[in-house]
N, C-alpha and C positions, 0 to 999 in steps of 0.2 A: 505493500501501500503506500509506502513512503517512497519508492522508487517511480511509482506512477503519480503520485502527488507533485515529485521534483520535476518530471517528465512534461505534467502537465504545467507547471510555472513557467518554465523555462521557454515553451513553445507559446504560452501565452505573451510573454515577454520580446519573442523573435516576432511573432505576429504583430503586436505593437511596435515593432521597431519599424518593419516593414511599413505598417500602414502610415505611421507619422512621415517616413521618407518620403514616400509617394507624396503625402498632402504637403509637405514643405515643397517639393520640386515644382508640383502643379500650380500651387498659391505663388510661388516665385517667377514662375512662367509667364503670368498676369503681369498688365501692365503697371510699371512702379508708383506705387502711392503717394502722392506727395503730402507732405504734413502740413498741418493749419499752423495759424498763429502768425505775428509778425515777422521781422527778420532775425530776430535774435533768438528766438523758439527755434526755427526751422534749422537757422545754422547748427544749434546746440543738438536736435536731431540728426542732422546729417554727419556729425561729427562723432556721435554713437556709433549709427552706422558704419564710419570709417573706422571705430575700433574695434566692432566686431567683425570687419571683414567682408560687409555686403556691399561697400561703398568705395569706389578711387576717390582721391580727393587731391587734385594735380595744379600746378601753379597756371600753367596756360591752357589753352583750350586743344584737345586732343581728338578730334573728330574719330581716329582709329578707335577708339574706347569705345562707339556707339555714341548713341543720343547723350546729350548734355541734359541732365538731371536737373541742375541750376546753380547758378553763378552769383559768389558773393563776394564783396570787396569789404575787408574787415579793417576795423578801426586803426589799424597799423598799414593801409593801405595795401594787403597782400593779398591777391586774386583766390580765391577757391573756385576751381570748375569740377563739380561733383559727376560721378560716370558710377552705372550699375556694373559689379562685377558679374561674369559667366554665372550663370545657377549653379551648376554642379561644385564649381570653386565656393560658391557660398554655403551649399550643402554641408562641404568638408569643414567650412567653417562652423558652422552652425553645430558640427557634430561635436567640434572642439572645445567652443563655449560652453555647451550644456555638460560636458564631463570636466570640463577644468574649471567653470565659475558658475555652472547653472542658470545661466542669462538665457533664457529664451527671447529676447529681442525687447524692444521698447513700443508703447503704444503711440499710433500716427494722430488718430486723432478726439479719441476718447478722454484720454487723459496724457499729454505728451511728454508729461516731465517723468511719468510712471514708467515703471516696465510691465511687462503684460501678465508676468509669474502675480506681482504685486497686485494688480487690479483683481486677478482671478482670485487669489487670497481673500481679499476683502467682500467677496462675492459669495465665496464659496459655501460657506458653513449656513448662508440665508436659505440657500437652496435643497441644502441636504438636509436640515432641521425638517424644513416643510414635509420633505417627502418621508424622510423617517417616522414622523408623528402619522402622515397619510397610512403606510402600511401599519402601523403599530395598533391604528383603530380599524382598518378593513380587517385584516387577517382574522383577528377572534369574533367579530360581526358577521363577516361574512361565512367563516367554516360554520358559525355556532346556528346561523339560518340553515347552509346547506344541509346539517346533520339532522336538524328539525323537520326540515322538508324528507330527509331519504326515512324517517324514522314514522314519519306521517304519509309514506308513498302512497298515492292514489286516494288518500282523504281530501277533505274541505282544505285542512292547514295548506297541503301541499301543492293543490291547485293555486289556492290565494299565492302563495310564495315565489313560484312558479311564474305565474303570470306576470307579477309584478315586475320580477327580475328581468323578464324578457322585453318589458315594455321600459323600463329604465337602463339597463344596458345599451339600448339604443340612442339614448341623448348623448350628445358629445357634453365633454366637460367646459367647452366653452360657451357653449349654449346654455348651461347650467348656469354657470356662473354669473353669465349674465340677466338670468331671472333672479339669482340670490341677491344680487347687488341691486338690482332695482325694488325688490321688495325689501330686503332687511338693512339695505344700507342707506338708500335714499329717502322711500317711503317711508319707512318707521323709523330709520334713523338708530336702531341699534346696533350696529357694526361700524366702524370703520369705513369711507367710502374708498379710500387707496390704504395700502399698507404705510403703518406709521413709522414716522423718523425716528432717529436715535434719540431723540430728545423729548419722544411722550412719554407719559408715564408708564408704569408698569401694566395697569388693567387695559390702556388703549394698546398697548403692543400685545397681550395676550389676546383679546378681541382681536388683532388682527389678522393672528392665525387661521379663526374660522372659517372665513370663506374659502381660502384657497383650500386649508387642508379637507374642508367637508367637500368640496368639487372634485378634489384629486381621489380621497376614499370611495365617494358614491360608487363609481363606476366599477372598482376594485371588489367592493362590497358584493355587489351585483356576479360578477366574474368568479369570485371565491366559492359564493352560494351555489352556482351553476354546478360548476367542477365539482364540489365536495359533494353535491348530492348524485350528481351522475356517478361517481368512483364507489361510494358507501353504497349504492343501491346494487352496484354490480359485484361487489365484495359480499354484501349480505345474502346474494341468492348463490353464492359459490358453495361447492359439497363439504369442502373442510370447517365452514363457518356452521353448516347443517350437523355435523358430526359434531364439533363442540357444543351445542347445544343438547345433542342427546348424550353428550358424559354427563351432562348435570349443572352446566353452566346455565345461567340465568342470561337473560336478552342482554341488560345491561353490560354485564361480565365479557359477553362474546364480542359485543361491540366495542367497548374500551380497549380490550386484550388484544383482541384478533382484527376486527372488521376497521376499527379506526386507522389502526397504525400501517394495515397494508396499502388503505386509501389514500394514508399522507406521503406514499411512495411518488408519485408524480404531483401530488399538491405542491411540497415542499419545493422542488424546484421552482413551480409556478409563480410562487412567491418572490422569488430573486429574479425570474423574469419580467414579471409584473412591476418591481422595484425600478428596473431600470426602464421599463416603457415608460411609467408615469415620472421618470427623474425626466426623460425626453419629453413627453407630452406636458409638462410642466412649462414649456418656452412660451406658450399663448397666455396661460393664465399669467405667469408672471407678468408680461406685457399688458395684461388687461388689468391687472389688479396694482401695477406698479410695483411689484416687488425686486428690489435691488436683487437679484441673483443671477446666477451663470446662463440660465435658460435666457433671461430679457437680454442679459448681455451678448449672448450668441446673435440674436437679432439685429441690435443696435451693432455689433461690430461689421455686421454683413451690409445693414444701410450705409455705415461711414467707411466702409473699405478699410478698416483697420484689421489687416490679414492677419500682424504679429497676434494680437488679443485673439481673433477668432482660430487661429492655429492652436494658441494653449487651450482654449475654449471646448477644442474640438478632442484635444489630446485626453482631456478629463474625463469625458464621456467615452471614448475610447477605451482608456485605461479602467475604465468602470466597468464596461461591458464585458470586457475579457476577465475582469477579478472574478465577476458574479459567474461567468462561464467555468471556471476553474471551482469556485465554494461551488456550485450547481453540482458538478461531477462529484465531488467529494464526498457533498450531504447525502446522497445515494447510498453508500457504505454502511453511513451511519444510521440511517432510517432504518434499511434492510439487510440486515448481517450476509443474508444471502448474493448480496451483490457487492463482491469485494475484488479490488483489481490487485493482482498481482499473487493471489492466493494459492498455494499449491494443489495440485488437481487430486 
């Protein structure tokens, strides 16, 4: 099992390296994005690019280096002619900057004075906290409703739960948040209309979580309920569970000891997959509710053509997705001892 885990981790790292490398090369094949701000701010940005090895700084105009990005004459009357370094040379220097300095580049337009990794660090925890709370709420509620529906199979309770799930699961999260904000934020004024700022009091900041958490967890609850009911109904009709009942186990004992545990084998991996799914789906919600997370930052970086910030943002999503896939594979062995990689035959 240890050898298998090590192989999966190495494979995930190699996959992440390939994805990020291709993303970097494709992004830097796009036209160079010139910074915003006054001449001093632009000069500071270009000099940072020179230090990173992405831009040439020449004292005379050199057409052989390609298109002139910008010309600037500093306070000492020294001319600076900036040209873009070839993409593959940038790629090699990019790898060196990450390994030696952990420098992922600077923002072009969102926050020109900050590095891209700093901007991500300032926003990452907000997105992660909203999504983790959503999963913590959705998992037990969804599984509980699924178990309840399975135990009441083909009865009015089951029909009510199943019908409600089919109706509510069809409602997109961005449509749901629109109605929730309209009713509870604007009409009733019970909840904040936008994500509270850092200066808001504790009560307002707690209330600010209600709208996004509810909208993100709502669809997940319906998904877990439907999936749990289907898996549990299938397990409960299996022969080994009928044998357990004939040997004297009560219905609750057979469900808790055998049925539920076997039904959880496909359910637990779906929890990890759902977390990554809502993490990506929270981009729209963050934009609508004004949440300063990495989801809304992704959209902002695309609009502003801030490719350095966009790249680091994509790196976070890629890494989390690959990490979740590793944890997902490992989780099978812990849930069901029969599924063990590397065991002796």
